[in-house]
N, C-alpha and C positions, 0 to 999 in steps of 0.2 A: 189413950193409945193414939198414935199419929195416923194410923190407917185402919179405921174400924171396919170398913167394908172389905178390905183386902184380907183381914184376919178374922172374918166371921166364918164359921163352919157352914158347910152345905152338904146335903145328902142326895146322892143319886141312886135311886133304888135302895139297896141296903148298904151302899158304900158311903160312909161319912168321911168327908174331907175336912181336915183341921183348918184349912184356909182356902182362898180362891186362886192360889198360884199353881199353875200347871206347867210342868216341863214336857213339852211336846217331843215326839219322836224325832231324832236326828241321827243321820248316818255317821258313825264314829270310826269304823274300821278297826274295832278292837276284837273282832271275832273272825279271824282269817279263814277258819274252816266251818264257820256257822255255829260252832259250839261256844257256850258261855265260858269266858276266861276270867282269871283273877283280875285282870285289868278292867274288864267290864264291871265286875262286881264291886271293885274298889271305887270306880268312878261313880256309880249310882248310889252306893252306900254313903259316900261323902255328900252327895246332894240331899239324900234323905236326912242325914245328920244335920244338914244345914237348914232344914225346916220346910222343904217344899211339900205342898199338899198332895199332889198327884204327879207321878212320873210315868210318861208313856214311852215305852222303849220300841225301837224298830227303825225302819220297817223290818218286819219279820215275814220273809217269803212263805207263802202257803203251799208252794210246790217248788220243784227244782228248775222250773223253766221261766221264772219271772222275777229273778232277783239279780244281785251283783255280788262280787267278791266282798267278803268282810261283813255281810249282814247277819243278823241274829236269826238262825233258822228255826222254823216252827212246823216244817212239813213232814216230820217223822217222829215217832215215839222216842227214838234214841236221844233226842235233845231234851226231853222232859227233866231228867235229874239235874242237869246243869241249870236249866231255867228255874227249877225249884230252889236251887242254891241262891240264885239271884233274888227271887221274890222273898225268900225268908230273910235275907240280909237287909233288903230295903224296908220291909214291913216291920222289922224289929225296931226301927227308929220312928215309927208312927206315920210313915208315908205310904199312901196307896200306890199300887203299880198296875199299869195296863199294858197290853201287847197290841201293837198295830199290825193288822192283817194286810199283807202287801202282795200285789201282783202288778208288775210294771208294764205288762203288755208290750207295745211297740217301743217302749223306752229301754227294753232289755237288749243288750249287745249279744249277738249270736255267739261270740267267742266265750261268753260267760256260761252258755248252756250247751256246750259240746258241739257247736256249729249248727245247731238246729235253728230254724226260723222262729223268731218270737211270734206270739199270737196277738191278735187284736180284733176289734169289731169288723174292720175291713182292711184290705191291703193298701194302706195309705202310707207312703214313705215318711219316716221319722227324720226331721231335721236335726234332732239331737244325736242320733246314732248314724245317720246316713244310710240306714237299711230299710227295706220294705218288709213288713211282717206278713204273715199269712192270716187270712180271715178265718175265724173259728167256724167250723161247720155247725149247723143247727143242732145236730145230735151230740156235739162236744160240749155245748154250753152248760148243761146240767152238771157235768162232771167237774168243770172248773168252779162252779158255784159250790158244789159239795166240798171242794178243797178248802174253801173259806170256812165252812161250818166245821169240818174236821180239825182244822188248825185252831179254831176257837175253842173246841173241846179240849185240845191239848193245853192251851193256855189256862183254861179253867183248872185242869188237873195239876198243872205246874204251880198253881197258887196265885195266879194273877187275879186281881180284884175286878178287872174289867177287860174288855177288848175294844179296839177301835178299828172299824172298817175304813180302809184307805180309799176315799172316793174323790180325790182331788189331784192337782199337780200334773194332770195329763196322763195319769196311769190308767190301768185297764178299765175301771168303772167310768172314768172320765171319757175314755175313748168310745165307749158305747153311748154315753150321754151327749156327745158333741156331734153336730152335723158335719164338722170338718173331717172327723175320722170315722164316722159311722155312715157308710153309703149302702147299708143293707136294704133289701127289699122284702125281708120276711117280717115276722112279728117283733123283731128286735131293732128294726130300723124304720126310717121314714118320719112319722109324727113324733112329737116330743113325748107323748105317752108311750109309744113303742120304744123310744131310745132310753127312757127311764127303766124299762122293764128289767134289763139285766141287773142293774144296781138294786132295784127294789126286791127282786126275787132273791138276790144274794143276801140282803139284809134279813129277809124273812127266814131263810134257811139257817142263818146264824142264830137268830132269835129262837127258832124252834129247837135247835140243838142245845142251846144253853138254858132253856126254860124261861119263864116269865119274869123272874126277879133278878137275874144277873145283868149288871150294867153293860149296855152296848153303846158305843160312841160312833160317830161318823165324822171323819175328816172331810170337809166339803169346801169346794171353791166357791166363794161368794161372787166371784166373777172370773172367768177364764182368762180375761185380757188377751184374747185371741180374736182377730178380725173374723167375723162370721160365726163365732161360737157363742156359748151361753154367757149371759150377764146375770146380775143379781135378780132380775125378774124371773128368769128360768130357775135359778138356784133356789129361790123361795118356793117355787112349785115342787121342785124335787125334794126339798127339805120337808114340806108338808106331807108328802107321800111317804117319805122315809120314816117320819114319826109314826105314821099309821102302821108301818111294817115292823116297828119295834125299837127305834132309836130313842135313847134316853138322854143323850147329850150331844150337841153339835159343836164341832171344833172347826171354826171358820177361818179359812185362809184365802188366798187368791192366786191366780196365775198358773201357767204351766211352765215347764222348763224351757219351752220354746218362746215364751212371751218376750216381747221387747220392752215391756213395762217393768222397771226394776221392782223387786219385791223385798229384798233383804240387804241391799247395799246401803252405804252410809248416806247417799243422797236421798233416800226415802225418809221423810219426816217421821218422827216418833208418832205412833197412834194413827198413821196415815190410813190404815184400812179398817178402822173400827166401824166405819159406816157399813161395811159388808156384813159384819156380825149383827149390827143393828137391823139390817134388812132381813136377815134370816130370823132374828128374834121376833120380828113382827109377824112371821108366818107360822111359828110353832109355839107350843105351850110348855115345852121342856127347856131346861137351861141351855145357854149358848156361851161358848168360849170365843174370845177375840184374840187373834194372832197377829204376828208380824210387828217388829220394832216397838215392843213394849218391854223395856228393859230397866225400868226404874219404878220403885214403889209409889212415888208420887203420881206418875203418869198412870199407873195401874189403878190407883185409888180414884182418879178422875174418871176413868172409863167406867168403873163400877158405879160410882156415885151418880153419874149422868145417865145411867141406864143403857149404856152402849153394849153391855154384855153382863153375864152373871159370873164369869171367871175370865182370867187372862193367862196367856202363855208367856213364859220367859225362858225359852230353851237356851239360846245363846247367852242370855243374861246369867243363867246358872252355870253355863260352861265357864264364863268369865269369873264368877264369884259364887261358889256353891253355898256360901254362908249368907247370901243376900236376904233370904227370908228372916233368919235369926237377927241379922243386923237391923233390918227395918223394924221388926217387932220390938227390939230393945232400944229403939230411939237412936240408933247409930247409922242412919242412912248415909251420912256424909262419908263414912268409911267404906262404902261399897265400891268395889272395882267394877265399873260398868262395861258392858259390851258396847263397843263403838262401831260395830258393823264394818270393821275393816276387812273381814273375810280372809285375812292372811293365814291364820292358824287353822280355821275350820274348813270352809269350802275350798280354798285354794289347795290345802293339803290333800283333801279327799280327791279332788280332780287330778292331782298328781300321783294318786295311788298310795298316799301316805296316811297314817292314822291322824285323826283330828287332834289339834292342840289349841292353844289360845294365845293371842298376842299379849293380853294383860295378865294371863294366868299360866305361867310355865308349868304348874303342877297338873294341869288338865291332862288326864290320861296317864299320869305318872304319880298318882296319889300315894302309892305305897313306897315308891322309889325315892321321891323328893319330899321328905318330911323335914320340917324345921325343928331341930333339936338343940338343946343348950350346948354352947361351946365348952370344950374341956377347960379352957382358961380365957378369961376376959382380957381382950387386948385393945389398945388404942388404934383406931383405924381412921386415917385421913382419906377422904374421898374428894378428888379434884374434879369438879364438874357436877352440875345439878340438872342434867338431862335425864332421859328415861333410864339409861343404864346406871348412872350414879345414884339416882333416888331409889331404884329397886335394890341395888346393893346395900345402900344405907339402911333401908327398912329391914331387909333380911338379916343383916349383921346385928342390928339393934335387937331384933327379936331373939337372937341367939345369945344375947347378954354382953355384947361388945360395947365399948365406949366409942361412938362414931361422931366424927366431925366432918361435915360436908361444907366445902367452900365453893361458891359460884362467883365468877368474875363479873357477871352482869347483874342487873337489878331484878331479874326474873328467873324463876325455876321453870324447867320444861324443855329447854334446848330447842332442837329443830321441830319438835312437835308443834310448837307455837306458830310456826310458819303457816300452818293450815287454817288459822282462824279466819282469814279473809277469803279463802277459796270456797266458792259455792259448792255445797254438798260434801265438803271435807271438814267443816268446822268442828264436827263432833270428836275428831281425833284429839282436840284440846282437852276433852273430858278425861282422857287417859293421864294427861299431865296433872290435871286438877285432883284426880283421885289419889295419885301418888303423893302430891303435896299434902293433902288432908291426912293421909296415913303417916307421912313423915312427921307432921306436927303432932299427931296423936301419940306417936311412939316417943316423942321427946328427943328426936335427933337434933343435936346441936348444929345449927345452920348459920353460916356466915355469908352474907351477900356483898356484892360489889368489891370483891377483894381478889387480887391476883396472887396465885400461889407461887412464891419464889423459893429459892434455896434457903433464904433467911427465915421465911415463914415455916418451912419444914423443920429447920434446925431448932427453931423456937418451940414448936409443938412436940418434937421428938416422938413421932408415932412409931408403933411397932410395924404397921403396914401402911403403905400408900397405894391407893387404887386410882389410877389415872383414867378418868371418864370424861375427858375434856371435849369430846365430840370431834367435829371436823370443820373445815373451812372450805368455801367454794373455790374451785379452780378457775384461774384466769388463763384462757388459751393464749398461746404465743402466736398471735396473728397481728398483722399491721393494723394500727388504728384502735387497738383494744382499749387504750386509755383515753379515748375521746370523750368529750362532754356528753355525747348522745348515747353512751354505753353505761348500763347499770347491771348489777348482779340480780338474779332472780330472788335470792335471799333478801336483798335490800328492798326489792319490790314488794315481796310478800310480808316482810316484817314491818315496813314503814309506809306501805301504800305510796311508794315514790311516784312522782309525776312522770308520765310518758306522753309522747305525741300521739297523733291520730293513727299513723301507720307504724306498727310495731313488728319487729322480727325477733322471735325467740330462738336463740342459737342453742340447740340441744333438745332432742325429743324423748328424753327419759321422763321419769315420773315428775320431777321438779319442773322440767320444761313444759310438759303438757298441762300441769296444774297451774303454772304461771299463765299459760295461754288461756286457760279456762277463766281465771280471775280477770284477765284483761278483756276477754270477749264478752263477759257479763256486764262490764261497765256501760251504763246507759240503757240497759234493758229495764223492764218494769220490775219493781220490787213486789214481793208478795202482798204488801199492804196496799200499794197503788192498784195492783191487779184486782184485788178484792173490791176496792172502792169502785173501780170502773165497771166491774162485772155486776155488782149488786144494783148499781144505778143505771145499768144498760147504756152506759155512755158511749161505748164503741161496739162495733160489730165483732163477732168472734174472729173473723179473718184479720181485722186490724189488730186485735189483741195478740193474736198469734204472731204477727209480724213484729210487733213491739217486744214480744218475749224472745224472739229468735235473732234479733239484730240489735247490737249495741252501738256505741260510738267509736269503737276501735276496729281497724282492719288488721287482723293478726295472722302472721305466717310463722310456722314452726319449721326449722331446718335441722334435719338429722342426718348424720354421716352414714349410719348403717341402713340395712335393708328395711327394717321395721321400727316404727316408733313405739315407745312404751314397753321396751323389753323387760324392764324391772318392775312393771305393774302386774299385780296378781290377775289371774285369768278371769275371776268372777267380778273384778272391778274394771278391768280394761275395756270391756265392751261398752259399759255405761259411760266411761270417760271419753272414749273415742266418739261415741254416739252424741254426747253433749257438744263436743267440739265441732262435729259435723253440722249439728243443728244450728250452732251459732256462727257458722260460716268461716271457721278457722281453716286455713289452708295448711296442710302438712306435706312437706317436701322431704323425701328420703333419698338416701344414696347421693347426698350432696355435701360437698366440703366447703366450709367457709375459709376464704383466703385473705380477706381484708375488710376493714370497716372504714367507711368514709362518712363525712357529715350528712351525706344524702342516702346512706343505706349500706347494704352488705354485698360484698363481692364474693361470688361462689364459683365452684367448679364441679361439673358432673360428667357423665359419660358423653354428653353432647358437646362439652367444652366449657368455656367461661361464660358467666352470666352475672346479672346484677338484680338485686331485689331492693326496690326503693323503700326506705324506712326513715321515720323521724327519730325512732329510738330502737336500739338493739339491746335485748335482754339476754344476759349470759346464763346458761344453764348447762354448763359443760362438765358437770360432775363435781366431786368434792375430794378432799384429801385429809387424811387423819391428822389430828392435832395432838401430837405426842412428843413434842420436843423436850418436855420436862423429864421424860423417862431416862434418857441417856445421862443427863446431868445428875440424876438421883442415884445412879448405880454406885454401890459401895457406901452410900450416905445413910441409907435406912436398911433395916434387916430384910424387908420383903417388899417387892413392887409387883403390881399387876396392872394390866391394861385391858379395858373392856369397851364394848360398844363401838361407836364410830372412831374413837381414838385408836382402836386396834385395826379396824378396817370399815370404811363406810358401807353400811347395809341398811336394812329396814328396822322399824321399831321392834318387831318381834324378836329379832336377833339381839338387839340391845337389852331388852328386858330379860330375855332368857339368860344371857351371859351374866348380867348383874345378879340375878337370883341364884344361879348355879354357883357362882363364885362365893356369894354370901353364905352358902351352905358349907363351904369347905374351909373358911377362914377360922 
C-alpha cells in the first residue's frame, strides 16, 4: 500500500475509524432553515462512499442566538429526525460521523438573531461584524454551557458517533479564552486559569451528559494569530486541562476570522500549520488531528509518518474530490482532483450568501442533480482548445461513451491556468490543469497538440459535434504608443518571464494586472531557500531579513481606471493579494486613465488633470476578448456547434470548468 499510515485504523473511545482521514466541519449553506435536506444528505453520502474515515458536520448551533443562516441546527428536538436520516446514510457506507457544537458569540450578526445583541465574554467590538456584543452576566453562563450539553445529547440521540466542541476561530469559547475579548473581573476573567474556566466547564458538562465512553472532540486553535492573544504556548496549557475535563481527540487549527495571517488561501504552503498540532500533541496523551492545507495523500502520509499528528483533515480536499480516499488506497493518486485553495466556489460563495460549490468539482452540492450517465448514442465530438473548459468537456463526454478528439494549437494543455505558475502564492492553480491532464490521459481521450483547427481539418474529421473552447486573447488598448518596444502584454510576461526594466507600470488593476505586479515586485527578494540558509546560520538580523523579503529589484506601479482595483478577485483572496502588494511596496493608482505611452513611461489623466508616470516598461493587463472566430465559419458545416469557457465570455476558471462539465452531461 502506498500510504500505510494514512490507511491504518484508529480507535477513539469505542469509535473505530477505518483510516486517518477526517473531513472537518465546513459551512455549506445546504440547510436554509436549519433542517437536514436531501442536498446535505447526498453531499455527505458521496464523501462516505468515497472512503473518508470520519466526517464532522457543522457548525451546528446549540441555540438560536449564536449561528448564521444555512447552518445545521441542533438546538431543538424537532431537528433530530432529519439528523438521524443524515447519520444513517453516512454510516451505511462505513464512515463515522460527528456533530460540531457551535456558538459564535460576537461573530454572530444581530440580523441573524432577530435584532438581539450577540453574546460574548465582554463587550468588545467585533471587526468581523462591526457590532459590539453584550457581556454575559455571571448568572447566564451556566445556561449557555448547558445548551452545549443538551445539544450533545441530541446529537447522540440522532446517531452521531461523536461530538466536537467548537473552541477555536474566535468563537465564543475562544472569546472567553483570549485577553483581547475577555476583560472580565470575575472568576471567568483575568488570569489564564480564569479565562480557561468557561471552556473547561463547558467540556465537563458535555462529558457528564454523554457518559464516560462517548467520544468528545475539541476544535482548538494552536495559535490565535492575533496580536496580544494566545499562542501555541497557551494552547498547550488549555489542551492539557481540556483532556482532564474529558476530551478524547484534539482537532488543531489556527487563527481567528479577524487574523491577518492567511490560513486557507493558496499562498499558504501545504502542511504549513502542522507545527501547531505537533505542539498540542506534546502536551496531551490522546490523539491529535492536524488541519489546514493538507489536501493530498502524500502530504498527509508525511505528516503522520513524521509524528506531526495522529490524523489529518481534508475538508476542502474532499469537497474537490469525494473519491480521494478510494483513489489513494487503490494506487490512483494521480487521478485525484486536488483542492487548489482558490476559494472561488467555497468561501467566496458563502460570503456572498450562496451555497458552497467547488472550482474543480462542479458536482459539489449537486450530487443527485449532476450525475454522469451513459449517452443514448455515441457521437464523434471535436473539442477545439485544451484549456480548463475544453479538457473538462472532453473528460465528461468520454465518460458518457462519446468518441472525443481534442485539438490544442500550442504545445501545452492547460490554457490560461498555466499563467499562474510564476506568480508567488498562485502556482498551485497549475495543479488544476495537471489533474485534468492526468484524467484526460487515463480516460484515453484522443489528443492532438500543436495543430490549428481549420475548416479543412473539420471537414476531414467530420464530427457530429464541435465544441469551441479556444479561450481568449489579451486586449491591446487603443492608446498612443501601445506598440512601442517598451510595451509587453501581462500574458507574455507571465508565460515567458519576459524581461522588464527597473521601473514598471502595469496598466490594468484586475486580477491579471495585480498578479503580474505581484510577480514583478517579488523579483529580487529572498527565495525561501536563501532565507532558510541565512536564518539557520544567523547571517543577518531579523530586521535585515524582513527588509530583504519586502523589497525586490523592481519599482512597480499599477494604474486602474475604476474606483477599486481587483474587482474580479474573490473576497477571501483579495485581502491577501492586496496585502502582499502593499508589503512589497507596489503603488496602486485608481480612477486614472492611460492616454499614451512614450519610451520614458505612461501618460495619464485623472480628476486633477494630466500626469506622467516614469517607466522603463509598460505591462498591458487591460482585459481579454473571446477567441471564437471559428464559430461563424462553421455554421451550416457541422450538425451541432457549442461555445464554452472564455471563448464564450472571459471569466474565471470556476465558470470554465462548470460550463465544460454541464455541456458534457447533455451531449
